[in-house]
C-alpha positions as CSV (number, residue, x, y, z in Angstrom):
1,M,-12.9,-18.7,18.4
2,Q,-12.3,-22.2,17.2
3,N,-16.0,-23.3,17.7
4,K,-17.8,-20.2,16.2
5,K,-17.5,-17.9,13.2
6,P,-15.5,-15.0,14.6
7,K,-16.9,-11.4,14.3
8,V,-14.5,-9.3,12.1
9,A,-13.8,-5.8,11.9
10,I,-11.5,-4.1,9.2
11,V,-9.7,-1.0,10.2
12,H,-8.1,1.3,7.5
13,D,-6.4,4.6,7.7
14,W,-8.6,6.6,5.5
15,L,-11.0,5.9,2.5
16,V,-10.8,9.1,0.3
17,A,-9.8,7.7,-3.0
18,Y,-9.8,4.3,-4.6
19,A,-6.1,3.8,-4.7
20,G,-3.9,0.7,-4.1
21,A,-4.5,0.3,-0.3
22,D,-8.3,0.9,-0.6
23,R,-8.4,-1.9,-3.2
24,V,-6.7,-4.3,-0.7
25,V,-9.4,-3.3,1.9
26,D,-12.1,-4.0,-0.8
27,C,-10.7,-7.5,-1.3
28,M,-10.5,-8.0,2.6
29,H,-14.1,-7.3,2.4
30,H,-14.7,-9.9,-0.1
31,V,-13.1,-12.6,2.3
32,F,-15.0,-11.2,5.2
33,P,-18.3,-9.8,3.6
34,D,-20.0,-9.3,7.1
35,A,-17.1,-7.4,8.5
36,V,-17.5,-3.7,9.5
37,I,-14.8,-1.3,8.1
38,Y,-13.6,1.3,10.5
39,T,-11.7,4.3,9.2
40,L,-10.4,7.8,10.1
41,V,-12.6,9.7,7.5
42,Y,-14.6,8.6,4.5
43,D,-15.6,10.3,1.3
44,R,-18.4,8.5,-0.2
45,E,-18.1,10.4,-3.3
46,K,-14.6,9.5,-4.1
47,M,-15.2,5.7,-3.6
48,P,-16.8,3.3,-5.8
49,A,-20.6,2.9,-5.7
50,W,-20.5,-0.5,-4.2
51,F,-18.7,0.9,-1.0
52,K,-22.1,2.4,-0.1
53,D,-23.4,-1.1,0.6
54,Y,-20.6,-1.7,3.1
55,D,-21.0,-0.8,6.9
56,I,-18.4,1.8,7.0
57,R,-17.9,3.7,10.5
58,T,-15.6,6.7,10.9
59,T,-13.8,8.2,13.9
60,Y,-14.9,11.6,15.3
61,I,-12.4,13.5,12.9
62,Q,-15.2,12.9,10.2
63,K,-17.1,15.6,11.9
64,L,-14.6,18.3,11.5
65,P,-15.1,20.8,8.6
66,F,-13.4,19.6,5.4
67,A,-12.1,16.5,7.1
68,T,-11.8,14.5,4.0
69,K,-9.5,17.1,2.5
70,I,-7.2,18.1,5.4
71,Y,-7.1,14.8,7.1
72,R,-3.3,14.3,6.5
73,S,-2.6,17.7,8.3
74,L,-4.3,16.1,11.4
75,L,-1.5,13.5,12.0
76,P,-0.9,14.5,15.6
77,W,-4.6,13.9,16.4
78,M,-4.9,10.5,14.6
79,P,-3.5,8.2,17.5
80,A,-6.2,9.4,19.7
81,A,-8.9,9.0,17.2
82,F,-8.2,5.5,16.3
83,E,-7.8,4.5,20.1
84,A,-11.2,5.8,20.6
85,L,-12.8,3.2,18.5
86,D,-14.6,0.5,20.5
87,L,-13.9,-2.8,18.9
88,S,-14.5,-4.8,22.0
89,E,-17.3,-6.9,20.4
90,Y,-15.0,-8.1,17.6
91,D,-13.0,-11.5,17.7
92,L,-10.8,-10.7,14.7
93,V,-9.5,-7.3,13.9
94,I,-7.5,-6.8,10.6
95,S,-5.8,-3.4,10.3
96,S,-4.7,-2.1,6.9
97,S,-2.0,0.3,7.8
98,S,0.6,2.8,6.5
99,S,-0.3,5.2,9.3
100,C,-2.1,5.0,12.5
101,S,-4.9,2.4,11.9
102,K,-2.8,-0.4,13.7
103,G,-3.1,1.5,17.0
104,V,-6.6,0.3,17.8
105,I,-7.2,-1.3,21.0
106,T,-8.7,-4.8,20.9
107,R,-9.9,-7.3,23.5
108,P,-7.3,-9.5,25.3
109,D,-8.6,-12.6,23.8
110,A,-9.1,-11.1,20.5
111,V,-6.7,-11.5,17.4
112,H,-5.3,-8.4,15.9
113,I,-3.6,-8.9,12.4
114,C,-2.0,-5.9,10.9
115,Y,-1.6,-5.8,7.1
116,C,1.4,-3.4,7.0
117,H,1.6,-1.5,3.7
118,T,4.6,0.5,5.2
119,P,5.7,1.5,8.7
120,T,4.7,5.2,8.7
121,R,7.1,6.6,6.2
122,Y,7.0,10.4,7.4
123,I,7.9,9.2,10.9
124,W,10.6,7.0,10.2
125,D,13.3,6.7,7.2
126,F,11.5,9.1,4.9
127,Y,11.1,11.8,7.6
128,Y,13.9,14.0,6.4
129,T,12.9,13.9,2.9
130,Y,9.2,14.7,3.7
131,R,10.4,17.5,5.9
132,D,12.5,19.1,3.1
133,N,9.7,18.8,0.5
134,A,7.0,20.1,2.8
135,N,5.9,24.0,3.0
136,W,7.3,26.3,5.6
137,L,4.5,25.7,7.9
138,V,4.9,21.7,8.2
139,R,8.7,22.3,8.3
140,H,8.3,24.4,11.5
141,V,5.8,21.9,13.2
142,M,7.0,18.5,12.2
143,P,10.3,18.4,14.4
144,H,8.2,19.3,17.5
145,Q,5.8,16.5,16.9
146,M,7.9,13.5,15.6
147,H,9.3,12.3,18.8
148,K,6.1,11.6,20.5
149,L,4.7,10.3,17.3
150,R,7.6,7.7,17.0
151,V,6.9,6.7,20.6
152,W,3.4,6.2,20.0
153,D,4.0,4.5,16.7
154,K,6.2,1.9,18.3
155,C,3.7,1.3,21.0
156,A,0.9,0.8,18.5
157,A,2.9,-1.7,16.7
158,D,3.5,-3.6,20.0
159,R,-0.5,-4.0,20.2
160,V,-0.5,-6.1,16.9
161,D,-0.5,-9.9,17.3
162,Y,0.7,-10.8,13.9
163,F,2.0,-8.8,11.1
164,I,1.7,-9.1,7.3
165,A,4.1,-7.1,5.2
166,N,3.1,-6.4,1.5
167,S,6.5,-7.2,0.3
168,H,9.9,-8.4,1.7
169,Y,11.2,-5.0,1.5
170,I,8.5,-3.7,3.9
171,A,9.1,-6.9,6.1
172,N,12.7,-5.6,6.5
173,R,11.5,-2.1,7.4
174,I,9.0,-3.6,10.0
175,K,11.9,-5.6,11.6
176,K,14.1,-2.4,11.7
177,Y,11.7,-0.1,13.1
178,Y,9.2,-2.4,15.0
179,R,11.5,-5.2,15.9
180,R,8.7,-7.5,14.8
181,D,8.7,-10.5,12.3
182,A,6.2,-10.3,9.4
183,D,4.9,-12.8,7.1
184,V,4.5,-11.7,3.6
185,I,1.4,-11.6,1.4
186,Y,1.7,-9.6,-1.9
187,P,-1.4,-7.3,-2.4
188,C,-4.0,-7.6,-5.0
189,V,-3.8,-6.2,-8.5
190,H,-6.6,-6.3,-11.0
191,I,-5.3,-8.5,-13.8
192,N,-6.0,-7.1,-17.2
193,E,-7.9,-9.6,-19.2
194,Q,-8.5,-7.6,-22.4
195,P,-7.1,-9.3,-25.5
196,L,-3.3,-8.3,-26.1
197,C,-2.7,-5.9,-28.9
198,P,0.1,-4.5,-31.0
199,K,2.3,-2.0,-29.2
200,E,2.4,1.7,-30.3
201,D,5.2,4.0,-30.2
202,F,4.8,5.7,-26.8
203,Y,6.1,5.3,-23.2
204,L,3.4,5.5,-20.3
205,V,3.8,6.7,-16.7
206,V,0.7,6.6,-14.3
207,G,0.5,7.8,-10.8
208,R,-0.3,11.1,-8.6
209,F,1.9,14.1,-9.2
210,T,3.6,13.9,-5.6
211,W,7.5,14.6,-5.5
212,Y,8.3,10.9,-4.2
213,K,6.6,9.3,-7.4
214,R,9.6,11.1,-9.5
215,I,7.4,11.4,-12.6
216,D,9.5,14.3,-13.3
217,L,12.4,11.9,-14.3
218,A,10.3,10.3,-16.9
219,V,9.1,13.6,-18.2
220,A,12.7,14.9,-18.3
221,A,14.2,11.7,-19.7
222,C,11.6,11.5,-22.7
223,T,12.0,15.3,-23.5
224,K,15.8,14.7,-23.7
225,L,15.6,11.7,-25.9
226,G,12.7,13.1,-28.0
227,R,10.4,10.1,-27.1
228,K,6.7,10.2,-26.9
229,L,5.5,10.0,-23.2
230,V,1.8,9.7,-22.2
231,V,1.2,10.9,-18.5
232,I,-1.9,9.8,-16.6
233,G,-2.6,11.4,-13.2
234,G,-2.8,14.8,-11.5
235,G,-1.7,16.5,-8.3
236,G,0.3,19.3,-6.8
237,E,3.3,18.7,-8.9
238,A,1.3,19.5,-12.1
239,S,2.7,22.9,-12.9
240,H,6.5,21.9,-12.3
241,L,5.9,18.6,-14.7
242,H,4.2,20.8,-17.4
243,A,7.2,23.2,-17.0
244,L,9.8,20.4,-17.7
245,A,7.9,18.8,-20.7
246,G,8.8,19.2,-24.1
247,P,6.4,18.7,-27.2
248,T,6.8,14.8,-27.2
249,V,5.0,14.6,-23.7
250,E,1.2,14.3,-23.4
251,F,-0.7,14.9,-20.1
252,L,-4.2,13.3,-20.0
253,G,-5.2,14.2,-16.4
254,G,-6.5,11.9,-13.7
255,G,-10.0,11.9,-14.7
256,L,-9.8,8.5,-16.8
257,S,-11.9,5.4,-16.2
258,D,-10.2,2.3,-15.2
259,E,-11.0,0.7,-18.5
260,E,-9.5,3.8,-20.3
261,V,-6.1,3.4,-18.3
262,R,-6.0,-0.3,-19.0
263,G,-6.3,0.6,-22.7
264,Y,-3.1,2.7,-22.4
265,Y,-1.4,0.0,-20.5
266,L,-2.2,-2.4,-23.4
267,R,-0.9,-0.1,-26.2
268,A,2.2,1.4,-24.4
269,K,5.6,0.1,-25.6
270,A,6.9,0.0,-22.1
271,F,5.7,1.6,-18.5
272,I,8.1,3.7,-16.5
273,F,8.4,3.6,-12.9
274,P,10.8,5.9,-11.5
275,G,9.8,6.1,-7.9
276,E,10.9,4.1,-4.9
277,E,7.7,2.6,-3.5
278,D,6.8,-0.1,-0.8
279,F,5.3,-2.4,-3.3
280,G,4.1,-0.6,-6.4
281,I,0.9,-1.8,-8.0
282,T,1.1,0.1,-11.2
283,P,4.0,-1.9,-12.5
284,V,2.0,-5.1,-11.9
285,E,-0.8,-3.5,-13.8
286,A,1.4,-2.6,-16.8
287,Q,2.7,-6.4,-16.8
288,S,-0.7,-7.6,-16.7
289,A,-1.4,-5.9,-20.0
290,G,1.8,-7.5,-21.3
291,T,3.9,-4.4,-21.1
292,P,7.5,-4.1,-19.9
293,V,8.6,-2.1,-17.0
294,L,11.5,0.3,-16.9
295,A,11.8,0.9,-13.0
296,F,14.2,2.4,-10.6
297,G,15.7,-0.7,-9.1
298,R,14.8,0.0,-5.3
299,G,11.9,-1.0,-3.3
300,G,8.8,-3.5,-3.8
301,V,9.2,-3.3,-7.6
302,C,12.4,-5.8,-7.2
303,E,10.0,-8.3,-6.2
304,T,7.4,-7.9,-8.9
305,V,9.6,-7.2,-12.0
306,L,12.1,-9.5,-13.4
307,D,15.1,-7.7,-14.6
308,G,15.7,-8.5,-18.3
309,R,12.8,-10.7,-18.6
310,T,9.6,-8.5,-17.8
311,G,11.4,-5.2,-17.5
312,L,14.7,-3.4,-17.0
313,F,16.0,-1.6,-13.7
314,F,18.0,1.5,-13.8
315,E,20.5,2.1,-10.8
316,E,20.1,5.9,-10.1
317,Q,17.3,8.2,-9.8
318,T,18.7,10.6,-12.3
319,V,17.5,11.7,-15.7
320,D,20.7,10.2,-17.4
321,S,20.2,6.9,-15.8
322,L,16.6,6.6,-16.9
323,A,17.5,7.8,-20.4
324,D,20.2,5.0,-20.5
325,C,17.5,2.6,-19.6
326,I,15.2,3.6,-22.2
327,Q,18.0,3.3,-24.8
328,R,18.9,-0.2,-23.7
329,F,15.3,-1.3,-23.9
330,E,15.1,0.1,-27.5
331,R,18.3,-1.7,-28.3
332,D,17.8,-5.2,-26.6
333,G,14.2,-5.3,-25.4
334,V,13.3,-7.9,-22.8
335,A,13.3,-11.6,-22.8
336,F,9.5,-12.2,-22.1
337,T,6.9,-12.1,-24.7
338,P,3.8,-10.0,-23.8
339,E,1.9,-13.2,-23.2
340,E,4.7,-14.4,-20.8
341,I,4.6,-11.1,-19.0
342,R,1.0,-11.2,-18.4
343,E,1.3,-14.8,-17.0
344,H,4.0,-13.7,-14.6
345,S,1.6,-10.8,-13.3
346,R,-1.0,-13.5,-12.3
347,S,1.0,-14.5,-9.2
348,F,-0.4,-11.0,-7.7
349,S,-4.1,-11.6,-8.6
350,E,-7.0,-10.7,-6.5
351,E,-8.1,-14.3,-6.2
352,R,-4.5,-15.3,-4.9
353,F,-4.7,-12.6,-2.4
354,E,-8.1,-13.4,-1.0
355,N,-7.2,-17.2,-0.8
356,Q,-4.0,-16.4,1.1
357,L,-5.5,-13.9,3.4
358,R,-8.4,-16.4,4.2
359,D,-6.0,-19.1,4.9
360,Y,-3.6,-16.9,7.0
361,C,-6.5,-15.5,9.2
362,A,-7.8,-18.9,9.9
363,R,-4.3,-20.2,10.9
364,R,-3.5,-17.4,13.0
365,C,-6.8,-17.4,14.9
366,K,-6.2,-21.0,15.8
367,D,-2.6,-20.2,16.9
368,W,-4.0,-17.6,19.2
369,A,-6.5,-19.7,20.6
370,D,-4.0,-22.5,21.3
371,E,-1.8,-19.9,23.0
372,L,-4.6,-18.6,25.2
373,Y,-5.4,-22.2,26.2
374,A,-1.8,-23.0,26.9
375,C,-1.6,-19.7,29.0
376,S,-4.8,-20.6,30.9
377,R,-3.3,-24.2,31.7
378,R,-0.2,-22.7,32.9
379,E,-2.2,-20.4,35.3
380,E,-4.2,-23.3,36.4
381,L,-1.0,-25.2,37.3
382,A,0.5,-22.3,38.9
383,A,-2.7,-21.7,41.1
384,K,-2.6,-25.3,42.1
385,T,1.1,-25.4,42.9
386,N,0.6,-22.2,45.1
387,G,-2.5,-23.5,46.8
388,G,-0.6,-26.7,48.0
389,T,2.4,-24.8,49.4
390,T,2.3,-24.4,53.3
391,N,4.2,-21.4,54.7
């Protein structure tokens, strides 16, 4: 591999919406523009138009009716689907994984680097919370599947040659569940380069309406305090959130363009991030607009927001704790100016990610080639020693 350009494959869990992990895959493809992208299922209509120019290949799950809508329900069948992918022609395989894509099988002399967004949350430490928030059918089926999925997931992690974690928070979880060390490369975030503008009197929250995002806390806290809140997103929790909301909460849905969302980031007085996430791209997007972040002080956000300078943390996932944080912000503000907040966000830019990933892959390919060479030399020496021994 040292003497020729490696043939590269990128393996991603699924491509059904252009969310944070999918943007990371897009940047990976910028680094390796000739790479083939393999994925469980692919919804062409939900991805950006330029993805149609990429060589994207799916597993046999794609052929199932409504596969791009029910794929999450097919977790027990995902391991076999990824193992069925034939990657024997590739010298370098990069898996982008928060689920099963790291379980692909590669050649003995190929390098497999996993960019791990998280060890599979619904298998490991978030299992009990996911189970308790699932519907009755999933709650009945999950316990019977989890043991063998945990065994497979650990075996899949053992196939990876080198792990990259998207934060130190995730590196610690990789160490806990997979017993592997991981290097950290923060994911890429699009930096908002629109001119900064005066802040308006509203708070902002952006995200899918799922229970673990805890958007309910932002809705309830702003309703309690009588503060204006703009909510951008959609999902299964919509009716619950609307029921919680008072007259100061405005829902804009999930159909806004990226440019429209960036406009709200620029004008908001502060961005509210009440969930615990592995990295959390939206807080960085907010900071790139010069907007402070009010966040629950757990997870990857502790590595992207500077408490007291680019935002404030609240300690408990409760309405009262968030409401207190909002009031502290209104009383004391943050130390950094909008310009300084934006400058801080540049350490998470797309350019920085692409350069770090390119350098990391080149270094690890060399490390692997050196290791294979050293191994072959040991085998030659052992063969000579054994050949010279008389019985």
